[in-house]
C-alpha positions as CSV (number, residue, x, y, z in Angstrom):
1,M,17.9,9.0,5.0
2,R,16.4,6.2,7.1
3,L,18.9,3.5,8.0
4,P,18.1,-0.1,7.2
5,T,16.8,-2.3,10.0
6,S,20.0,-4.4,10.1
7,T,22.1,-1.3,10.6
8,L,19.8,0.1,13.3
9,L,19.9,-3.2,15.2
10,A,23.7,-3.1,15.2
11,L,23.5,0.1,17.2
12,L,22.0,-1.7,20.2
13,P,23.7,-3.7,22.9
14,L,22.5,-7.3,22.7
15,A,21.0,-7.5,26.2
16,S,18.9,-4.3,25.9
17,C,15.9,-5.8,23.9
18,Q,13.5,-7.6,26.2
19,L,10.0,-6.2,26.6
20,D,8.2,-8.0,23.8
21,Y,10.3,-11.1,24.2
22,W,9.4,-11.5,27.9
23,A,5.8,-10.4,27.4
24,K,5.4,-13.3,25.0
25,K,7.2,-15.7,27.3
26,A,4.6,-14.7,29.9
27,G,1.8,-15.4,27.4
28,L,0.8,-12.1,25.9
29,K,0.4,-11.5,22.2
30,Y,2.6,-8.4,22.1
31,F,4.3,-5.6,23.9
32,G,4.4,-2.5,21.7
33,A,4.9,1.2,21.4
34,A,3.1,3.8,19.4
35,T,5.2,6.0,17.1
36,D,4.7,8.9,14.8
37,T,6.2,10.2,11.6
38,P,9.5,12.2,12.3
39,G,7.8,15.5,11.5
40,F,5.3,15.0,14.4
41,R,7.9,14.2,17.0
42,E,7.7,17.3,19.1
43,R,11.2,17.4,20.7
44,A,14.5,16.0,19.5
45,P,17.1,17.1,22.1
46,F,20.0,16.3,19.8
47,P,20.3,15.1,16.2
48,Q,21.5,11.6,17.0
49,S,18.2,11.0,18.9
50,Y,16.6,9.8,15.7
51,S,19.1,7.0,14.9
52,K,19.0,5.8,18.6
53,Y,15.3,6.0,18.7
54,D,14.8,4.2,15.5
55,A,17.1,1.4,16.5
56,I,15.2,0.8,19.8
57,F,11.9,0.9,18.0
58,A,13.0,-1.4,15.2
59,D,14.1,-4.3,17.4
60,P,11.4,-7.0,17.4
61,K,12.5,-8.3,20.8
62,E,11.8,-4.9,22.3
63,F,8.5,-4.0,20.5
64,G,6.4,-6.5,18.6
65,Q,3.5,-4.1,17.9
66,T,3.0,-0.4,17.0
67,T,0.2,2.1,16.5
68,P,0.3,5.3,14.5
69,T,0.0,8.1,17.0
70,N,-1.6,10.6,14.6
71,G,-1.4,9.6,10.9
72,Q,-4.7,7.6,10.6
73,K,-6.9,10.3,12.3
74,W,-9.6,12.1,10.4
75,L,-7.6,15.4,10.1
76,F,-5.0,13.6,7.9
77,T,-6.9,10.9,6.2
78,E,-9.9,12.9,4.9
79,P,-8.9,16.6,4.9
80,E,-11.7,17.5,2.5
81,P,-15.0,15.8,2.0
82,G,-14.5,12.6,0.1
83,V,-10.8,13.4,-0.5
84,F,-8.5,10.9,1.2
85,N,-4.8,11.1,1.9
86,F,-3.1,8.2,3.5
87,T,0.5,9.5,3.4
88,E,1.0,10.0,7.2
89,G,-0.6,6.8,8.2
90,E,1.4,4.8,5.6
91,V,4.7,5.9,7.2
92,V,4.0,4.0,10.4
93,A,2.3,1.2,8.6
94,G,5.4,0.8,6.5
95,L,7.6,0.8,9.6
96,A,5.5,-1.9,11.1
97,A,5.8,-4.0,8.0
98,A,9.6,-3.4,7.7
99,T,10.2,-4.4,11.3
100,G,7.8,-7.3,11.6
101,K,5.4,-5.6,14.0
102,I,1.7,-6.1,14.6
103,L,-0.1,-3.0,13.5
104,R,-2.9,-1.6,15.7
105,C,-4.8,1.1,13.8
106,H,-6.1,4.3,15.4
107,A,-8.7,5.9,15.3
108,L,-11.7,6.0,12.9
109,V,-14.3,8.1,14.7
110,W,-13.1,10.6,17.4
111,H,-14.3,14.0,18.4
112,S,-10.7,15.5,18.3
113,Q,-8.2,16.0,15.5
114,L,-11.1,16.2,13.0
115,A,-10.7,17.9,9.7
116,P,-12.2,21.4,10.1
117,W,-15.0,20.8,7.7
118,V,-16.5,18.1,9.9
119,E,-17.1,20.5,12.7
120,T,-18.2,23.5,10.6
121,T,-20.7,21.7,8.4
122,E,-24.4,22.2,9.3
123,W,-25.3,18.5,9.4
124,T,-28.6,16.8,8.8
125,P,-28.8,13.3,10.3
126,D,-28.8,11.6,6.9
127,A,-25.8,13.6,5.7
128,L,-23.7,12.8,8.8
129,R,-24.6,9.2,8.6
130,A,-23.3,9.1,5.0
131,A,-20.2,11.0,6.0
132,I,-19.4,8.5,8.8
133,K,-19.9,5.5,6.5
134,R,-17.8,7.0,3.8
135,H,-15.0,7.9,6.1
136,V,-14.8,4.5,7.8
137,A,-15.2,2.6,4.5
138,G,-12.4,4.8,2.9
139,V,-9.9,4.6,5.8
140,A,-10.5,1.1,7.1
141,G,-10.8,-0.1,3.5
142,H,-7.5,1.4,2.6
143,W,-5.7,-0.6,5.3
144,K,-7.9,-3.7,5.0
145,G,-6.0,-6.8,5.9
146,R,-3.0,-5.0,7.5
147,C,-4.5,-3.9,10.8
148,Y,-4.7,-6.4,13.6
149,A,-7.2,-4.2,15.3
150,W,-9.0,-0.8,14.8
151,D,-9.9,1.7,17.5
152,V,-13.2,2.2,15.9
153,V,-14.7,4.8,18.3
154,N,-12.4,6.7,20.5
155,E,-13.3,8.6,23.7
156,A,-17.1,8.8,23.3
157,L,-17.5,9.4,27.0
158,D,-17.3,12.6,29.0
159,E,-15.6,12.7,32.5
160,D,-18.9,11.9,34.3
161,G,-19.5,8.8,32.2
162,T,-22.2,10.4,30.0
163,Y,-21.8,10.6,26.2
164,R,-19.5,13.4,25.1
165,K,-21.4,16.1,23.3
166,S,-19.4,15.8,20.1
167,V,-20.5,16.8,16.6
168,F,-21.4,13.1,16.1
169,Y,-23.5,12.7,19.3
170,N,-25.2,16.1,18.9
171,V,-26.6,15.1,15.6
172,L,-27.1,11.3,15.9
173,G,-27.0,10.4,19.5
174,D,-25.5,7.0,20.3
175,E,-26.5,5.9,16.8
176,Y,-23.1,7.1,15.5
177,I,-21.3,4.5,17.6
178,K,-23.4,1.7,16.0
179,L,-22.9,3.2,12.5
180,A,-19.1,3.3,13.0
181,F,-18.8,-0.3,14.2
182,Q,-21.1,-1.6,11.4
183,A,-19.1,0.3,8.8
184,A,-15.8,-1.0,10.2
185,A,-16.9,-4.6,10.2
186,E,-17.9,-4.3,6.5
187,A,-14.7,-2.4,5.5
188,D,-12.1,-4.6,7.3
189,P,-13.8,-7.8,8.4
190,G,-10.6,-9.5,9.6
191,A,-9.6,-6.7,12.1
192,K,-10.6,-6.7,15.7
193,L,-12.9,-3.9,16.5
194,Y,-12.3,-1.9,19.7
195,Y,-13.9,0.8,21.8
196,N,-11.0,2.9,23.2
197,D,-11.0,5.4,26.0
198,Y,-9.1,6.8,29.0
199,G,-10.1,6.7,32.6
200,I,-11.8,3.3,32.2
201,E,-9.2,1.3,34.2
202,R,-10.8,1.3,37.7
203,P,-13.8,-0.9,38.5
204,A,-15.8,1.8,40.3
205,S,-15.2,4.6,37.8
206,V,-18.2,6.3,36.2
207,K,-16.4,6.1,32.9
208,T,-15.9,2.4,33.3
209,A,-19.6,2.1,33.7
210,G,-20.0,4.2,30.6
211,A,-17.7,1.9,28.6
212,K,-19.6,-1.1,29.7
213,R,-22.8,0.6,28.6
214,I,-21.3,1.1,25.1
215,V,-20.4,-2.6,24.9
216,K,-23.9,-3.6,25.9
217,L,-25.4,-1.1,23.4
218,L,-23.5,-2.8,20.6
219,K,-24.1,-6.3,21.8
220,D,-27.8,-5.7,22.3
221,A,-28.0,-4.4,18.7
222,G,-26.2,-7.5,17.3
223,I,-23.3,-5.4,16.2
224,R,-19.8,-6.8,16.5
225,I,-17.4,-5.4,19.1
226,D,-14.3,-7.5,19.7
227,G,-12.4,-5.5,22.3
228,V,-12.1,-2.7,24.9
229,G,-9.0,-0.6,24.8
230,M,-8.0,0.9,28.1
231,Q,-5.7,3.8,27.2
232,A,-4.2,3.9,30.7
233,H,-2.8,7.4,30.9
234,L,-1.9,7.0,34.5
235,H,-0.5,9.1,37.4
236,A,2.5,7.7,39.3
237,D,1.2,9.1,42.6
238,N,-2.4,7.8,42.3
239,H,-2.5,4.8,40.1
240,P,-4.9,1.8,40.0
241,T,-3.8,-1.3,41.8
242,M,-3.1,-4.5,40.1
243,Q,-6.5,-5.8,41.4
244,D,-8.3,-2.7,40.1
245,H,-7.0,-3.6,36.6
246,V,-7.9,-7.2,36.9
247,D,-11.4,-6.6,38.2
248,T,-12.1,-4.0,35.5
249,M,-10.9,-6.2,32.7
250,E,-12.8,-9.2,34.0
251,A,-16.0,-7.1,34.0
252,Y,-15.5,-6.2,30.4
253,A,-14.8,-9.8,29.5
254,A,-18.0,-10.9,31.3
255,L,-19.9,-8.8,28.8
256,G,-18.7,-11.0,25.9
257,V,-15.8,-9.0,24.4
258,E,-13.1,-11.3,23.1
259,E,-10.1,-9.0,23.9
260,I,-8.9,-6.3,26.2
261,A,-5.7,-4.3,25.7
262,F,-3.8,-1.5,27.3
263,T,-3.6,0.7,24.3
264,E,-1.8,4.0,25.2
265,L,0.1,3.4,28.4
266,D,2.1,6.1,30.1
267,V,2.6,6.9,33.8
268,R,3.3,10.6,34.3
269,I,5.2,12.1,37.2
270,K,5.0,15.6,38.8
271,V,8.1,17.5,37.7
272,P,10.8,18.2,38.3
273,V,12.0,14.6,37.9
274,T,15.5,13.3,37.6
275,P,16.9,9.7,37.6
276,K,17.8,10.4,41.2
277,N,14.2,11.0,42.3
278,E,13.8,7.5,43.7
279,T,10.4,7.9,45.3
280,K,8.5,9.2,42.3
281,L,10.2,6.7,40.0
282,A,9.4,3.9,42.4
283,W,5.7,4.8,42.3
284,Q,5.9,4.8,38.5
285,K,7.7,1.5,38.4
286,E,4.9,0.0,40.6
287,S,2.2,1.3,38.3
288,Y,3.9,-0.2,35.2
289,Q,4.4,-3.5,37.0
290,F,0.7,-3.6,38.0
291,V,-0.3,-3.2,34.4
292,A,2.1,-5.9,33.2
293,E,0.9,-8.4,35.9
294,A,-2.8,-7.7,35.4
295,C,-2.6,-8.2,31.7
296,V,-0.9,-11.6,32.2
297,R,-3.4,-12.7,34.8
298,V,-6.5,-11.8,32.8
299,K,-7.0,-14.3,29.9
300,A,-8.8,-11.7,27.7
301,C,-5.9,-9.2,27.9
302,V,-3.8,-9.6,24.7
303,G,-1.1,-6.9,25.0
304,I,0.2,-3.6,26.1
305,T,1.1,-0.5,24.0
306,L,3.2,2.4,25.3
307,W,2.1,5.8,23.9
308,D,5.6,6.2,22.5
309,F,8.6,5.1,24.6
310,Y,11.0,8.0,24.7
311,D,10.3,10.9,27.1
312,P,11.0,13.8,24.7
313,F,8.4,12.5,22.3
314,S,5.6,12.2,24.9
315,W,2.4,14.3,24.6
316,I,2.3,14.7,28.4
317,P,4.2,18.0,28.9
318,D,2.2,19.7,26.2
319,V,-1.1,18.9,27.9
320,F,0.0,18.7,31.5
321,P,2.9,21.3,31.9
322,D,3.7,20.3,35.4
323,N,4.1,16.6,34.5
324,G,6.6,14.6,32.6
325,S,9.0,11.6,32.4
326,A,6.0,9.3,31.6
327,L,7.7,6.7,29.5
328,L,10.5,4.2,29.8
329,W,13.5,6.0,28.2
330,F,14.9,9.3,29.6
331,E,16.2,12.0,27.2
332,D,19.7,10.6,27.3
333,F,18.3,7.1,26.4
334,T,19.0,5.6,29.9
335,K,16.0,3.6,31.1
336,H,13.6,4.3,33.8
337,P,13.5,1.8,36.7
338,A,10.1,0.8,35.4
339,Y,11.7,-0.9,32.4
340,D,13.4,-3.5,34.6
341,G,10.3,-3.7,36.7
342,I,8.2,-4.7,33.7
343,V,10.8,-7.2,32.5
344,D,11.2,-8.7,36.0
345,T,7.4,-9.0,36.3
346,F,7.1,-10.9,33.0
347,K,10.0,-13.2,33.9
348,R,8.4,-14.1,37.3
349,L,5.0,-14.8,35.8
350,A,6.6,-16.8,32.9
351,A,8.5,-18.9,35.4
352,N,5.4,-19.5,37.5
353,G,3.3,-20.5,34.5
354,T,0.6,-18.0,35.5
355,R,-0.7,-17.4,31.9
356,A,-0.6,-21.1,30.9
357,V,-3.2,-21.9,33.6
358,T,-5.7,-19.3,32.5
359,T,-5.3,-18.2,28.9
360,R,-7.0,-19.5,25.8
361,R,-5.1,-19.9,22.5
362,F,-5.1,-16.8,20.3
363,R,-6.2,-16.9,16.8
364,A,-3.5,-16.0,14.3
């Protein structure tokens, strides 16, 4: 049985809840963490993990925003053609509402975690156009008015910056991107509409050039795109500098997008890693601090989302077996040095008034 929020908060020491509080003091709209339904949390090292985890997640001073890690993806929301199921996504949407968090929604059109029928159907262009429109209208329409933003198209780029040869691109070319954004704007007109991808955080990256091409594609067609989501799945030993992040975000903003956000932040470390491994953890701390400072310094950057916050629930070890400890809480719920590094960065920038000089006012 899930404990009420008031009970969860009572489990926390009063001084522990700071990330969202200090992010807002520094001028950001939110600092958040993605989460998943309990059944999708891959590793629970001991039973009491869930109550401690839930207490940290629930506190509004720690996290002011969340994203459903899996529950809004095509695999779960439209498992059969025209048959919608919103159960998984509603779990996290409900948690956001119960704990007063901004809900970023993720993701409408993505080549991965598709329902099998999407990939096995022999599509004609007209049939696939209709399927994309139906899916976006059904899913974004269901959560209409509850999502601050939607990751409308996710990871449309290959590693070399060209378009990924997905089922959508193979049939429709880049038209599918336009269709998805048009349908999202109609289904949930109050939500911010984002293009979201990884590897688009460095100014000279070929994928960054590809992301800018997508923004221009939509802008030139008169189709609304409000934001660029930089996933920021970073490496502790080879991460972008603070200036890299600033320059990249300024380049996106120069194209006319209203917002930029770090949407899936984690900083992985080569294993083995322990709290005593000071060098690797110092690299990680620096990387997280660079993200925090860059977001405050760029007026278009609205916030930062961790891709979960508790190491045992990270996706990293499953995909990169020689990497781990990518988040801010170790298995025993002690904090990485990066936690204090982020808070100290926000405190310094808040005291200096850095954001106040550069930022515009956010619309509610």
